[in-house]
N, C-alpha and C positions, 0 to 999 in steps of 0.2 A: 505493500499502499504506500502511496507516494507521502502520504502525511498521517501521523498517529495522533488521534485525538487526545491531547493531557487532559486531566480532569482539574478544575479548581482548584487548588488549595488554598488553605488561609495567608492571604495577604497576596494571593496571585487574582489578577484579572478575575469577572465571574461568566466572564462569554470566550469560550474558545472555538474558532472558526473548524471546520472539518470538511474535508476535502475527500474523502473515501467514502462517503455516502452521498450522491450528488441532491436526494432532495432534502437534506440536512444543511440548513444554514449555519450553526452551533449548538452544540452541546453545552448546558449554561445549568447554574444553579437553580432550582426549582424554587419559585417565588408563594407567596399566598394566591395571588392572584391566578397561577395556572390550576389550582386545585378542582376547579370546574371541570376543566379539560383533562385532568388526568383521572377523576371520580370514571367521568365519561368512556375512557379509554379501559380502564380496568371494567366498567358494566357488563360491558360486553363479553368480557373472557369471564366474569363471575355467572352469566345468564346463560350465555351458550358453550362455553369451552370446558376444558378439562385440563387444564395446565394449571390453574387455580383451583383448591377445594371449599371455597367459598361459595356459600349457597344463594347470599342474600348481599347486593350491592350495595356500598356504604356509600353513605353521603359524600359531599364535598367538605362537610364539615370535621366528616370521622377521618377522612384522608387527611386533611390538615392536622388533624390530632397526631396520626401516625407519622404524619410526616415531621413534625414536632419533637416526637420522642426519637425519631434516626438523628437528627441535628443536636439534640442534647447528649448523645453519646459519642459527639465529633465526625458520624459519618455522614457520608455523600447522599444528598438525593438529587438528581438530575433530569433534565427534561430537554429532547431533543426540539430544534425550534427550524422550523421553515423559513424562507426569506419574508415571507409576509406575515410572521409572529407568531403564527399554528404552532402547537405543540404537537409531534408528532408519535411521541412516544418518552416513555420515563424510564430511570431504573435507579436503583437507592442499593445500598447495604446495610443489614444489621447484624447486631449480635448474634453467631452462632447458635449459642447458648448462655443462658445467665450466669452460669458457675465461675468464680472467678479463674481457675485453670484453662478455660474457654478463651481468654480476654483476648488473644492474637490469632483467633479466627473468627472470620466473618461469613454471613450467606447473602447472596445478591438476590434480587428480583428485576427483569426487564419487562415490560409491555409495551406493544406498537400498537399505534391505530390501524385497525382489523382490513381500512383501505391502501395501507402504505407496506404491509408487510411482504418482504422480498427486495427492498430496495437500500440494504444496507445500514437501517436504522438501529438497528438492535444490537448491530455488530459496533455501532459507532457508541452507541449507550454501554454495551459491555466494556468496551474498552477504555471508557472514560471512567469507569467505576474501579475498574482493576487499577488504573492508574491513581486513583486518589486514596485508594486502599494500600497500598504500596507508599506511597508518599507519607502515608500517616502512621506507617510502622507495623503494620498489620502484615501477618507471616502464611496464612492459610486462606482461603478462599471457596467455599463451598456452595453449589448450586442443587436444589432438590427442586427436581421436575416433573410434574405432577402429570402421571400418563405416560406409560414408556411407548406408546404410538406419538408423544408428541415429537417427531425427529426433528422438527425444523431447531426447536429449543435445542435438544440434544447435541446437534451438529452445530449451532454457534457456537456452544459453550467448548465442543472440541476444538473447533477452530482457533478460539482463543487461546488454548492450552491448558485444558481442562480434561481430567482423563475419568472414565467411568470407575466406580467404585463399587456399585454393587445395584440392587432393583429389592426396593421391599416389596413383595406380591399381595396385591388387592388387600391396600391398607384403606382405601377411601371406596367410596361409593355415590356416585352422581350421576344424573340423567339415565337413571335405571341399569350402570354398568357399573362391576367391582372395576378398582384402577390400582395402577402402581405408582411407585415413586421412585425417578432414578435420581438415585447418588452421583456427584460428579464432584473432582477436585481440583483445585489450581494451585500452587505455591505460589507466594507473593515473596519479591525480594529476596532476602537469604532465608527464607524458606525455615528449615531447621539444622542450618549449617553453622550458626552463631545464637547465643542468647539473646532476648528480647530487649531492647533499652530499657525496660522496667520490670523488674520480677513480680 
């Protein structure tokens, strides 16, 4: 790719140009004003998809509250923006697990507007989230992909360095189907070759 999308880190610019996803003008930090669009993007996957096991679409207010929790942990919450300012997709990282020993591991989520899938938006967003988490010193990133038939998400993650770790069979049920989750993992930065900055 000609240009890698570098995610914003504290003290850097809020907006970053992206050239490997022609539909995307920039990947930037999400704002409160983006939450209506974010909620609408997610609602489609909640109602009709199997990538999320949520079954009732959260409101924009609830999505804003969740974004606040992500930011309070010092983690990235990003949107991909078109040249006209439309939000094309969003992505963020959360703590993988709440217990202290997991502090160096994060989990990612990526959602793209249903009409814009396959145009490099998910790749630009995921690359930016990876970069932001590496800049913050995290060492491992996990993806929990809903539905083993969700090959687009699995392949997106594999294209950016994730490796399949395992599959949890039939742990969810939605739309009258038993659903798997696929676990993928990617090392960040020094990974497990050095101790973290803070034990």
